[in-house]
N, C-alpha and C positions, 0 to 999 in steps of 0.2 A: 858831611851832610848824608842823611839817609833818604833813600827813594823808597816810596811806599809801594810801588808796583812795577812790573816789568815793562809796562807801557812807557812810563816816564823815563825809566833808565835807558831803554833801547833808543827812545826818541832823542834823548840828550847825547848819547853816545854817537848816534848816527849824525847828528848836527855837528858834533866836534870833529868827527872823521871827515865829513864830506865838505864842510864849510870852506876849508882851504881850496878844495878843488873847484868849488863854485867861484871863489874870488879869482883863481887862476883863469877859469873859463871866461869870466867877465873881462878880466884885463886883456886877454888875448882875443876877445870877441869870437871865441869858439862856441857857437851856439849848440853844436852837436854834444860837446862836452858838458855844457850847462844843462841841456835837456836830459842827458844821461845821468848826471848827478841828481836831478830832481826826481827822476824816476826811481833811482835807488833809495832816495830818502823816503819817497811815498811807499815803496815796497816794504822797507824796514818798519815804518810806522804801521802799515797794514798788518804785518806779521805780528808786531808787538800788541796790537789791538786784539787780534785773534787769540794770542797766547793769554792775554789778560782776561778776556771773556771766558775762554776755556777753563782757566784756573778757578774763576769764580763759580762757574757752573759745576765744576768737579767738587768744589767745597760744599755747594748747596746739596748736590745728590748724595755726597758722602754723609752729610749730616742727616739727610732725610732717611737714609737706609741704616743709620746707627753705626757707621764705619769709622767716622772721624775721631771718636774718642777711644778707640780700642788700642791704646798704647802707641799710636803713631799719628803723624800729621799727614793727611792725604794731600799730595801736591804733585804737580807736573815736574817740579824740581826739587825732590826731597833732599834733606841733608843726610849726612852719613849716619847720624843718630836715628833718623826716621827710617833709613834703609835697614839698619841692624835691629831696630825696635828697642823700646825702653825695657829695662829690666823691671819686671813687676814681681811682687811677692808670690811664692808658690801657691798660696791659697786663692789666688785670683785666676789661676790658669784655666783657660776654657770659658771664662766668664767675661773677659775683657774689662777694661777700666778706662775712665777718662783721665788722661795724663795732662795736667795743667802745668805748663812751664813757666808761667808768669806768677809773680807773688813775691813775698819777702817774709822770712821767718824772724820775728822779734824775739831774740833769745835772751830772756832776763834771768837774773839770779832770784832765788827765793821760790822756786817751783814747789807746789804743794806735794806732800808725800802721799802715798796710797792708803795711809792709815785713816780710819773713819772714826770720829769722835761725836758724842752727843753732848751738847752743852745746854744747860738749862736756860731758857729764854722766858722772861716774864711778860713782855709786851709785844704785840704784833699790830700791824696796821694794813688797811686797804687804802690804796691811794687812787682816786678817780683819774688823776692825771697820767696814770700808767696806761690808760686804755684810750687809744685814739678813736674818734668817731663818737664818743659819748657826749651828751649835752654838757655845756660848761658847768652847770650846777644841777647834778642828778637829784632825784627825789629821795630823801631820807625816809625810812620807815622805822627807824630806831631813834632813841634819845639817849643822852648821857645817863649812866647808872642802870641802864637796861641790861638784863642778863640774856645772853644768846648762846645757842648751840653752834658747833661747827657745822656750817651749811645753812644757817639761817640767813635770810635776806637782810642786807644792810641798806641798800639803796638800789634804785632802777633808773634806767635811762628815760628821761622825759620824752625824747624823740621816738622811743619805742619801748613801751612799758613792759613788753615781754622779755626784754634783756635784763636779767637780774645779776646783782653782784653780792657774793655771800661772804660770810665770816670764815676765815681760815681755821679758827680755833673756837673753843667755848670759853666763855668768861664774861667779864663785865665791861661794858663800853665806858671807858673812863674819860675820854676826850674826843671832841670833833674839832679838829683844827681847820681854820679858815684863812684864806689869803686875800688877794686883792679882789675887790668887788664881792666880797663874802663867798668866794668860790671855795669849795671843800677841798682841802689838800690831804688830810689824813683822817681816817676813822680808826681810832686806837682802842685796842681790847687788852685788858689785863687778863691773862690766860689762867684757866683753872689748872691746878696741879694734875688733876686726873681729867682727861679730855672726855667730853660727851658730844655725841653726833646726832644730828637730825637724820633719821633712816628714811630713805625714799623707796617707794614701790617701783622696781626696775622692770621695764619691758623686756621680753625676750627678743634678743637681737635677731635671731633667725626668723621670727615670725612677725616682727614689727615692721610697719611701712617706713619709708623715709621720712614722711611727715610726722609720724608718731615719734621717731627718734629725735627729730629736730625739736618738737614740742617738749620732749623730756629734758633735753640738753638745755633749753631755755629756762624751764621751770626749776631745775636742779642747780642752776648757777654755773654750769660747766661751759656755756657758750662763749664767755669771754676768754676762755683758754685757747680758742681758735683765732688765727690772725688771717686777714684777707689781704691779698695783693692783687692789683697795685694799691698803693697808698698806705699799707700797713694799718689797717683799721679793724675794729670788731666787725665780723661779717654781717651782711644783710641777710637775715633769715629767708627772705623770699628768693634769694639767688642760689642757683646750683653751681658749685665750682666745676670747672672743667677737669681739674686734677687736684690732688692733695699731695704736698711735698713735706717730708720729714728729714732733716739732717740728723744723723745719729751721733755726730761728733762735732767738736769745735776745734779750730786750729788757733784760736786767739791765745795770748799769753795767759797762763795760770788757769786755763779752762779745766773743768772737772773731767775725770776719766770716765768714759762711757761705760766701761766694763763695771766700774764700781756703782754707777747709777743703776744699771740694769739688774745687778746681782740681787736676787730675792724678789724681783719684780717681773719675772719672765711671763707669768700667766696674765698679769694685769696689762702688760705691753701688747701681748697678742690679742687680748680682748678689746683693747683700745683700737687696734688696727682693724679688727672685724667690724666694729661700730663705724669707723671712718669709711670703710670700703662701701658701705651702703649709702653714704652721703654725697657721693660724687658721680657725675655722669661718665667720668673717665677712670683713671687708676690712682691708687696710692703709691707713690714713689719714695723709696727709702735710699738715702745717700749713705754709703758705708765707707769707712776709713781703711785705705790700703797703703798708708804711710808707715805702718809698724811691722816688725819682723813676724809677730804673731797675729792670727786672725781675731777679730772681735768675737764677742759672745755669740755662740751658736743661735741663741734666741733672737739675735738680730739678723744673722746671715740666713737662717732657715725659716724666716717668718713666712706665714701664709696670708693670702689675700693682699699681697703687696709686690710691686716690682722692685728688685734691688739693683743698685748701681754703685760700682766702686770708683773712688776718686783718689787720685795720687797728685800730691803737689804741696807747695808751701801755702801759708795763709794768703788768701782767704778761701782755700779749697773747701773748708768745712762750712762756709756760709751757704745757707739754703738758697739765696738768691743766685749765687754762682752756679749752684747745682741745677736750679731751674733753667737757667740760660742754656746749659749744655744738654739737658734732657728734653725739655719742651719749653721753649721760650714763650713769654706772655705777649699776646697780641693785643692791639687796641680793641676795647670793648669786651675783653676776656677777663675773668677773674679766677684766681686759684687760691687755695687755703694752705697755710703753712702752720706747723705745730713743732714744738720742741719735743725732744725725747721724754722729758719728765711730764709734760702736759698730756702726752698720749697715755703714760702710765696712770695719771690721775683719772682720766676718763675711763680706763680700764678698771680701776679700783671701784668706781661708782657702780659699774655694771656687775662686778663680782660681789660687793658687800652692801650696796645701797647707801654708802657714806660718802660725803664730800670730803675727800682726803687729799690735800694738796701738799703733803709733806714732800721733801725733796732733799737731795744731796747737793751741797754746795762746796766750793773750794775757796780756800784763803790762801793767797800768795803774795810775795813781795817782801818789803822791808819791814817785817814784823816777826822777830825771832821767836821760835818755839811754836808758832801758830800755823805754820805752813802745812796744811793737811786738808782732808775732806771732813765735812760735818753734816750730820743729819739734823734737819730742822724742818720748819714749815715756811711756806711762802709769806712774806711780809714780816719776818723776824726783825727784832731790834738789832741794829748793827753793833751798838755798844755791848750788848749782852753776848754777842758772838765773839767779839774781840777781847773781852775781858778787861783787865787792868794794864794792858800793854801800853808802853810809852810810845805815844804817837805825835810827840812834839815835832814840828817841822816836817811832818809827813802828810800826804794827801790820801784820804780814804775814798775809794771809788766803788760805788754799787754797780758791778759789771766789769768788763774788761777795760784795759788801759786805753783802748782806741775809741770805744763807743760809750763807755760807762758815764754815770753821773756822780759828781763830786758830792759826798755826803758826810755829815758829821756823826759822832757817836750816838747822838740822841735821835738819829733819823732811822729809817726802816729800809729793808732790802725791797728793791722794786719787784713787781710781780714777774717780770720777764728775766730777772737776774739770777743766775745760778753760781755766781762767784763774788768774792770781795777782793779787790786789789789795793794794795798799799805801796805807794812809791814816795821817794823823797821830793819835797817841794823844790822846784828849780828857781828859787829866788836869789840866785847868785850870778856873777858875771865872770867870764873867763877872759883874761887878757889876751888879746889877739887869738881868741878861741877858733875863729873862722880861718885865720891865716896859718896857725900852727896846731893842726889837729893831732895832738899827741895822745891824749886820753881816749881809749876806745869807747865808742858809744853806738847805740842802735842807729844805723844809717844806711840808706841804699847807696850813698855816694861812695865810690871807690877811692876817694881821697883818704879815707881811713883804712888802715891795713887790716881791720878786723874781718873784712871779706875773705881773707886768706884762711881764716880759722872759723868755719861755719858752726862748730860746736862750742865756740867760746861764749860763756855767759856774761852778760854785762849788767851793770846796775842802771836802772832806768830813773829818770827824774822828769819833772814837768817843764824844764827849761826848753823854750822853743828855739834857742840859739839864733835869735834875730827877730826883727819886727815885720809887720805886714809890708809887702813890697808890691811893685807893679805886677799885674797878672799877665805874665808872658808865656808864650808857648815853649815848653821845655821837653816834652815827650816823656816826662817822669811817670805820669799817671798811667800810660799804656804799658809801662814796664811791670807794673804791680797788679794791674787789673786783668784777670784772665777771662775777659768778656769781649766780644766783638762790638765794642762801644767806644766812641771818642769822648771821654768824660770832660776834657777841658772845653771842647766845643759846646757840650751840653750845658756846663756851668755858665758860660758866657751867654748862651741863648736864654737861660733862666734870668740872669741879671738884666738882659735886654727885654724880657717879657715877650719873646717871640714864640707864640703858642705852636705854630706849625713846626718850627725848628725843634722845639722841646719834644714834641711828640715823635718827629722823625728820627731824633737822635737816641731814642730808646729809654726815656725816663721811666716808663712803666716797668722796666725790668730791674730797677734799682731801688735799693733802700739805704739808709744811712750806713748800715754796717758794711755794705759793699764798697762804699766810697771812702770809708774810714782810713784805709791804707794809703789811698791817694792823698788824703789830707796829711797823713804822717810824712809822706814823701815830698810834699809841696814846698818848692823853694820860695814861693810867694807868700807862704803862711796864710793861705785863704781858708775860711771856715767852710769847707766844702759840704760838710754834713748839714749845716744849717741852711746853706744855699740850696741843697737838694730838697730839703724838707719844704722850703719856701716854694719851690717848683712843683712839688707833689700836691701841696695844698692848693696851689693856683690851678693846676689841672683838675683837681677834684672839684673845685668850686665851679669850673666851667662845664662840669658834667661829662 
């Protein structure tokens, strides 16, 4: 049994030690001994309460003054590792780092190489369902067989006509796919061999007002590249974010290398930061990767108009939500913006060239021989064109990473927020006594499997869940892999119960699906935690 704080531990120990004395005192009718024992119990409980309160206040003050993340855990009872300090890379010396001790590294075979290829892609698509907060059926301004330029408006949000969604490439509108209730699922463009762009008149960042920059981002179609938290929606243009957060790296399996992404885009990235710095009442915060032996690109570490923060730890240390939690957590009634590294670059390109250029670097990894590498493409590219003629029988194609991505066929398109394609084996097989005889190594947080002794061992992933949905019992597994001061299992149960006060009090505003995805991976009960969390976020958003 694990005790969560010193109060409960000391109280229980005191009871165990003194209870026999109380019994003896009672049996001998020795009132003096009984009173003495009760006084000792009360004194120990009082000391435990003082220690517990002091520990909590120390943690609060350490976080307030930015001390708690600098390589050690501030505590009245530090461990040996806390006293000696964590070993940080030399390039972080004097700058401090948030050292996250919780998490899990899913080490899979088929990692993408650092080579960058450019494959011809014929078709691209914009998917309205990629953007949360948009009206269910947006207003189309184009028709099939229309010719468009890269940056031309395809549709706009009926609930706010100022928010426009643009074509990533020039070409012909060949199909508008619809789903249930005639909702638009894809607007598909057959791309020109030589791309043509709509050129915008760009305002001077140094002279333009915040309102002028917001109007330009809306008109140019760049606004949907920004994400608002809580709820992960396209931002409300009337709101001013308290801070803007950008994670420059990802710790998810098969994620693209940030140094490859930034290479050649240094000026665009800095220009994007300059624009964002004028859009917030607070600061632009940049999360930097301190997990590698060599420092990230100097264009990331030496950026101007932004505050940089180093993070060390296993996945999900690269998640922007985890970084927000440690830098400046989201309070009720507060909103912040988040952007990916590549979206910041796209905004910067617009202000340098006047063109809507959403080209990006993606990575392809997993069970797809000869294709594990980085690729230069454009947002919304056709997945089949990118994967080519690879044999993908009995394999699952995922737009995104293996924890949070969407299952997609070769005829589908890369999601707007995805910068990787993952391919893993389908888990449509059974293992005889697989839970009883765990012989084959597999990604698992359980130490039943010996692979935890070999942290660098790469394993083959598949979609097998190794069990069916079970009773939702308290296991403590989630807290082991989530480096946030949140009780995720209590939160999930509060969402299922529809308890609004509990949901808010347990920190739902700080979470997004990607933050809880590793908990879902570790869940013994096989609960769909990401969909439960989305249900809770939508519920709270509807409540206003």
